[in-house]
C-alpha positions as CSV (number, residue, x, y, z in Angstrom):
1,E,-11.3,-14.8,7.6
2,L,-8.5,-14.0,5.2
3,A,-6.1,-16.9,5.5
4,P,-7.9,-19.3,3.9
5,V,-8.6,-17.2,0.6
6,A,-5.3,-16.1,0.5
7,T,-3.8,-18.5,-1.3
8,A,-6.7,-18.1,-4.1
9,I,-6.3,-14.4,-4.2
10,A,-2.5,-14.9,-4.6
11,Q,-2.9,-17.4,-7.5
12,G,-5.8,-15.5,-9.2
13,D,-5.8,-13.8,-12.6
14,E,-7.0,-10.0,-12.1
15,G,-8.8,-10.1,-15.2
16,A,-11.0,-13.0,-14.6
17,D,-11.1,-13.4,-10.8
18,G,-11.9,-9.7,-10.1
19,F,-11.9,-7.9,-6.9
20,H,-12.5,-9.8,-3.6
21,H,-15.4,-8.5,-2.2
22,E,-16.2,-11.0,0.5
23,A,-12.4,-10.6,2.1
24,F,-12.9,-6.5,1.8
25,Q,-16.6,-6.7,3.7
26,A,-14.8,-9.1,6.3
27,M,-12.4,-6.7,7.1
28,A,-15.2,-4.2,7.0
29,A,-17.8,-6.0,9.4
30,T,-14.4,-6.8,12.3
31,G,-14.2,-3.3,12.2
32,L,-10.8,-2.7,10.7
33,F,-11.7,0.1,8.3
34,R,-12.2,2.2,11.6
35,I,-9.0,1.9,13.3
36,P,-7.4,4.5,11.6
37,F,-9.7,7.2,12.5
38,A,-11.1,9.6,15.0
39,A,-14.7,8.9,16.4
40,P,-17.5,9.2,16.0
41,H,-16.9,7.1,12.4
42,G,-13.8,5.7,13.5
43,D,-12.7,4.0,16.8
44,G,-10.9,7.2,18.0
45,L,-7.6,5.3,19.5
46,E,-4.6,7.1,21.3
47,Y,-2.2,6.1,18.6
48,P,-4.3,5.4,15.4
49,A,-1.0,5.1,12.8
50,T,0.4,2.8,14.7
51,A,-2.5,0.6,15.3
52,T,-3.4,1.1,11.4
53,A,0.8,0.4,10.5
54,V,0.4,-3.2,12.7
55,T,-2.7,-3.7,11.1
56,V,-1.4,-3.7,7.8
57,E,2.0,-6.0,9.5
58,E,-0.7,-9.0,10.5
59,L,-2.6,-8.6,6.9
60,A,0.2,-9.1,5.3
61,Y,1.3,-12.1,6.9
62,A,-1.5,-14.0,5.5
63,S,-1.9,-11.6,1.9
64,N,-0.2,-8.7,0.9
65,S,-2.9,-7.8,-1.7
66,L,-5.2,-7.8,1.1
67,A,-2.9,-5.3,2.9
68,A,-2.4,-3.1,0.1
69,V,-6.1,-2.7,-0.4
70,F,-6.6,-1.8,3.0
71,D,-3.9,0.7,3.0
72,V,-5.0,2.4,-0.3
73,H,-8.8,2.3,1.3
74,C,-7.4,3.4,4.8
75,I,-4.1,5.2,4.5
76,L,-4.4,6.5,1.5
77,A,-7.9,7.6,0.4
78,G,-9.0,7.9,3.9
79,H,-6.1,10.1,5.3
80,A,-6.7,12.0,2.4
81,V,-10.4,12.7,3.1
82,S,-9.7,13.3,6.5
83,F,-8.1,16.7,5.3
84,A,-11.5,18.0,3.6
85,D,-14.0,20.1,5.1
86,D,-16.7,18.8,7.1
87,A,-19.2,18.4,4.4
88,L,-16.8,16.6,2.3
89,R,-15.6,14.2,5.1
90,E,-19.0,13.7,6.5
91,R,-20.3,12.6,3.2
92,W,-17.6,10.1,2.4
93,L,-15.9,8.8,6.0
94,P,-18.6,7.0,7.3
95,Q,-18.7,4.7,4.3
96,L,-15.5,4.4,3.9
97,C,-15.2,3.1,7.7
98,D,-18.1,0.6,7.6
99,G,-16.8,-0.4,4.0
100,S,-20.3,0.6,1.6
101,A,-17.6,2.6,-0.5
102,I,-14.3,1.8,-1.9
103,G,-11.8,4.4,-2.0
104,A,-8.6,5.2,-4.3
105,F,-5.8,7.5,-4.7
106,A,-4.6,8.8,-7.6
107,T,-1.5,10.6,-8.2
108,S,0.7,8.7,-10.5
109,E,0.3,9.2,-14.2
110,P,1.6,7.3,-17.5
111,A,4.4,9.7,-17.2
112,A,4.8,11.3,-13.8
113,S,4.7,9.0,-11.1
114,T,7.8,9.6,-8.8
115,D,8.1,13.0,-9.9
116,L,5.0,15.0,-9.3
117,S,6.1,18.9,-10.2
118,P,3.1,21.0,-11.9
119,S,5.1,20.1,-15.1
120,A,5.5,16.4,-14.8
121,V,1.3,15.8,-13.9
122,Q,-0.6,16.4,-17.0
123,T,-4.3,15.6,-15.3
124,T,-5.7,18.7,-15.3
125,A,-8.9,20.7,-13.6
126,T,-10.3,23.8,-14.8
127,R,-12.4,26.3,-13.0
128,E,-16.1,26.7,-14.3
129,G,-18.7,28.2,-11.9
130,D,-19.1,26.0,-9.5
131,E,-17.1,23.3,-10.9
132,Y,-14.1,21.8,-12.0
133,V,-13.7,19.4,-15.5
134,V,-11.3,17.4,-15.2
135,H,-8.9,15.8,-18.2
136,G,-6.4,13.1,-18.3
137,R,-5.1,9.8,-17.3
138,K,-3.8,8.5,-14.0
139,R,-2.2,5.0,-13.8
140,W,-1.6,1.9,-11.6
141,I,-4.6,2.8,-9.4
142,T,-5.1,0.4,-6.9
143,N,-9.0,-0.5,-6.1
144,S,-9.9,1.7,-9.4
145,P,-12.0,-0.7,-11.4
146,V,-14.7,-0.9,-8.2
147,A,-13.8,1.9,-6.2
148,D,-17.0,4.8,-5.2
149,F,-14.5,7.7,-5.2
150,V,-10.6,8.7,-5.8
151,I,-8.9,11.2,-4.7
152,T,-7.1,12.4,-8.0
153,L,-3.7,14.7,-8.2
154,V,-4.9,17.5,-10.4
155,R,-2.6,20.5,-12.0
156,T,-5.3,23.6,-11.5
157,D,-2.9,25.8,-12.9
158,E,0.3,25.8,-14.7
159,L,2.3,26.2,-11.4
160,Q,-0.4,25.0,-9.0
161,L,-1.3,21.3,-8.0
162,S,-4.7,20.3,-6.1
163,L,-6.5,17.3,-4.7
164,L,-9.7,16.4,-5.7
165,L,-12.5,14.0,-4.7
166,V,-13.7,12.5,-7.8
167,P,-16.8,9.8,-7.3
168,L,-16.4,7.4,-10.1
169,K,-19.4,5.1,-10.0
170,D,-22.3,8.5,-11.4
171,S,-19.7,10.7,-12.8
172,D,-20.2,11.4,-16.8
173,G,-16.7,11.2,-18.7
174,V,-14.9,8.7,-16.4
175,R,-13.9,5.4,-18.0
176,V,-11.7,3.1,-16.1
177,G,-9.4,0.7,-17.7
178,R,-8.9,-3.0,-18.3
179,A,-7.1,-4.6,-14.5
180,D,-3.9,-4.9,-15.3
181,R,-2.0,-8.7,-14.8
182,K,0.8,-8.8,-12.8
183,L,3.8,-10.5,-11.1
184,G,2.4,-10.4,-7.5
185,N,-0.3,-8.7,-5.5
186,R,-3.1,-10.1,-7.5
187,G,-5.9,-9.3,-5.5
188,Q,-4.6,-6.0,-5.6
189,L,-6.2,-4.6,-8.8
190,T,-4.8,-1.8,-10.2
191,A,-6.1,-0.1,-13.7
192,D,-5.8,3.5,-16.0
193,I,-8.4,5.7,-15.4
194,H,-9.4,8.4,-17.7
195,Y,-11.0,11.6,-17.2
196,D,-12.6,13.4,-20.5
197,G,-14.3,16.5,-19.4
198,V,-15.6,15.2,-16.0
199,R,-17.2,17.4,-14.0
200,V,-16.7,18.0,-10.0
201,P,-18.2,20.3,-7.9
202,A,-15.8,22.9,-6.7
203,S,-16.9,21.9,-3.3
204,N,-15.0,18.5,-3.6
205,L,-11.5,20.1,-3.4
206,I,-9.7,19.1,-0.6
207,G,-7.9,21.7,1.3
208,Q,-7.2,24.6,-0.5
209,P,-6.6,25.1,-4.2
210,G,-2.1,24.6,-4.3
211,Q,-2.2,22.9,-1.2
212,G,-2.0,19.3,-3.4
213,L,1.4,18.4,-3.5
214,Q,2.0,18.8,0.0
215,L,-0.9,17.0,1.1
216,A,-0.5,14.3,-1.1
217,L,3.2,14.3,0.3
218,R,1.6,13.7,3.7
219,V,-0.8,10.7,2.7
220,L,2.2,9.2,1.1
221,T,4.8,9.6,3.9
222,Y,2.1,7.5,6.2
223,G,1.5,5.2,3.4
224,R,5.3,4.1,3.1
225,I,4.9,3.3,6.6
226,G,2.3,0.9,5.6
227,I,4.8,-0.4,3.1
228,G,7.6,-0.8,5.9
229,A,4.8,-2.6,8.1
230,A,3.4,-4.9,5.2
231,G,7.3,-5.8,4.5
232,V,7.8,-6.5,8.0
233,G,4.5,-8.8,7.9
234,M,5.4,-10.8,4.4
235,A,9.3,-11.0,6.0
236,Q,8.0,-12.7,9.1
237,A,5.5,-15.3,6.9
238,A,8.5,-16.1,5.0
239,F,10.9,-16.5,7.9
240,D,8.2,-18.8,9.4
241,L,8.4,-21.0,6.8
242,M,12.2,-21.4,7.0
243,V,12.3,-22.1,10.8
244,A,9.6,-24.9,9.8
245,Q,11.7,-26.7,7.2
246,L,14.8,-26.1,9.1
247,K,13.5,-27.9,11.9
248,G,11.3,-30.8,9.6
249,R,13.4,-31.5,7.3
250,H,16.0,-34.0,7.8
251,A,19.0,-34.4,5.4
252,F,22.1,-37.0,5.7
253,G,20.7,-38.3,8.7
254,K,20.2,-34.8,10.4
255,P,17.9,-31.4,10.6
256,L,18.3,-29.2,7.8
257,G,18.9,-26.4,10.8
258,S,21.8,-28.4,12.3
259,N,23.4,-27.0,9.6
260,Q,25.6,-24.1,11.1
261,H,25.2,-21.6,8.0
262,W,21.5,-22.0,8.3
263,Q,21.6,-21.0,12.3
264,F,23.4,-17.7,11.3
265,V,21.2,-16.9,8.4
266,L,18.1,-17.2,10.7
267,A,19.8,-15.0,13.7
268,E,20.7,-12.3,11.4
269,Y,16.8,-12.5,9.7
270,A,15.7,-12.8,13.3
271,A,18.0,-9.2,14.2
272,D,16.6,-7.4,11.1
273,L,13.2,-8.4,12.0
274,E,13.1,-6.5,15.1
275,A,15.0,-3.9,13.5
276,A,12.5,-3.3,10.5
277,R,9.4,-3.8,13.4
278,S,10.7,-1.1,15.0
279,L,11.3,1.4,12.5
280,Y,7.9,1.7,11.4
281,L,6.8,1.7,14.6
282,K,9.0,4.5,15.7
283,A,7.6,6.3,12.4
284,A,4.0,5.9,13.2
285,L,4.5,6.5,17.1
286,R,6.2,10.0,15.6
287,L,3.2,10.5,13.2
288,D,0.8,10.1,15.9
289,S,2.7,12.6,18.0
290,G,1.9,15.1,15.7
291,I,4.7,15.1,13.4
292,P,3.1,15.2,9.8
293,F,6.6,14.3,7.8
294,P,8.0,11.7,10.1
295,E,11.5,11.4,8.1
296,P,13.9,9.6,8.2
297,E,11.8,7.2,9.8
298,A,9.4,6.5,7.2
299,A,11.6,6.3,4.4
300,M,14.0,4.0,6.6
301,A,10.8,1.6,7.3
302,K,9.7,1.2,4.3
303,L,13.4,1.0,2.6
304,R,14.0,-1.6,5.3
305,G,10.9,-3.4,5.6
306,S,10.4,-4.0,1.4
307,A,13.9,-5.2,1.2
308,L,14.1,-7.5,3.7
309,A,10.6,-9.1,2.2
310,V,12.5,-10.2,-0.8
311,S,15.5,-11.3,1.0
312,I,13.9,-13.4,3.4
313,A,11.4,-14.9,0.6
314,R,14.4,-15.7,-1.7
315,D,16.5,-17.4,1.1
316,A,12.8,-19.3,1.8
317,I,13.0,-20.6,-1.5
318,Q,16.3,-21.6,-1.4
319,V,15.6,-23.5,2.3
320,L,12.4,-25.6,0.6
321,G,14.3,-26.2,-2.2
322,G,12.2,-27.5,-5.4
323,Y,9.2,-26.9,-3.0
324,G,9.9,-23.6,-2.9
325,F,9.8,-23.3,-6.3
326,T,6.9,-25.2,-6.4
327,H,3.2,-23.5,-5.6
328,E,1.3,-26.6,-5.9
329,L,2.7,-30.5,-6.1
330,G,1.5,-32.3,-8.8
331,D,1.0,-35.8,-6.6
332,D,-0.4,-34.5,-3.4
333,G,-1.7,-31.0,-3.8
334,R,0.2,-29.4,-1.4
335,I,0.6,-25.6,-1.3
336,C,3.5,-23.9,-0.6
337,R,3.7,-20.1,0.1
338,A,7.3,-19.0,-0.5
339,E,7.1,-18.4,-4.3
340,E,4.0,-16.5,-3.9
341,I,5.5,-14.1,-1.0
342,Y,8.6,-13.9,-3.1
343,R,6.1,-12.3,-5.9
344,D,4.1,-9.9,-3.5
345,A,7.2,-8.8,-1.9
346,K,8.7,-6.9,-5.0
347,I,6.5,-4.5,-5.3
348,G,7.2,-3.2,-1.9
349,E,10.6,-2.1,-3.1
350,I,8.4,0.1,-5.8
351,Y,5.9,1.5,-5.4
352,E,4.7,4.4,-3.3
353,G,8.3,5.7,-3.9
354,A,11.0,3.5,-4.9
355,N,13.3,2.6,-2.5
356,E,16.1,4.6,-4.3
357,I,14.2,7.9,-3.3
358,Q,14.0,6.5,0.0
359,K,17.7,6.4,-0.1
360,W,17.8,9.7,-1.1
361,I,15.4,11.1,1.1
362,I,17.7,9.5,4.1
363,A,20.5,11.6,2.6
364,R,19.3,14.3,2.7
365,G,18.3,14.7,6.0
366,I,21.8,13.6,6.5
367,L,23.8,16.2,3.8
368,G,21.1,18.7,3.2
369,R,19.1,19.5,0.3
370,E,21.6,22.1,-1.0
371,I,24.2,19.7,-1.3
372,T,21.8,16.5,-2.7
373,G,19.2,18.8,-4.1
């Protein structure tokens, strides 16, 4: 369903082409959005996080844009909704699972992304009777141009962060900006969300006041497993392009793959792929076992999977030569995905916690907070 449209998505223009509703509904119709969740709305799998991460890898093999849409819809927004009370969960989770509502997740701001401390987060929600009144601005919000609701990290007093579900379609005071134009992941629409006195029922609070940062970090830890899996998917796609070229391309009377340099490169990458895949699977299995923060495996999975995708995509372009640097060959319309994967892969090293932060998390587990901070 998705591979035939992946190239058009990768080469599209976020501002002109918009959200790929047909691909989203194809994922819904196939039941992919049910995988992460418990019955009756989800599949009720024994290892839902592991199955979800494997799904992300398979999606990213075809299109990292669509993997990212799935990740935000299910892992971030959906996982956050699962922490809500029964009424709020029953209001939104069935629609999220069947694809009739699109979810978004908003923590980042123009001046707050990695730093989500109360002093950095400027979006506020003030309690007035049975409502919260929200003011502020969120940035880099995936799915926001089409989302029906957004889970928003807000400051509910000077030292307290909370999570609030904000409906987007019928809320006065909400304005979603123009879609960003990005280097890659062009089918993953991101845009700013502006809140200007948006009134939200107090019952839309997820968890208790002040639990927002803890819950957001739980969601983002799950998300990092997803980014690691997406990196493995893109890395595998680029690796397969390399193998096909090294087998099929002849130079100086022999296949390119007969050169020992490329044999050794492939051998290293094959081992790296298995290691990165094992890391995200181990992190997901720990999450499924009931560990809410499966560190350091989640940080390691994100670090290794995302970096590997960039490395293999870069070398795939080198192996493919001029074809690798070209999206479409003018003479015969031949398509090469290597540059697409290279562009899409880079964001994995940046979002949902830059890789430098993942290294710090790993080091903190080794040396302790008293040394690393």
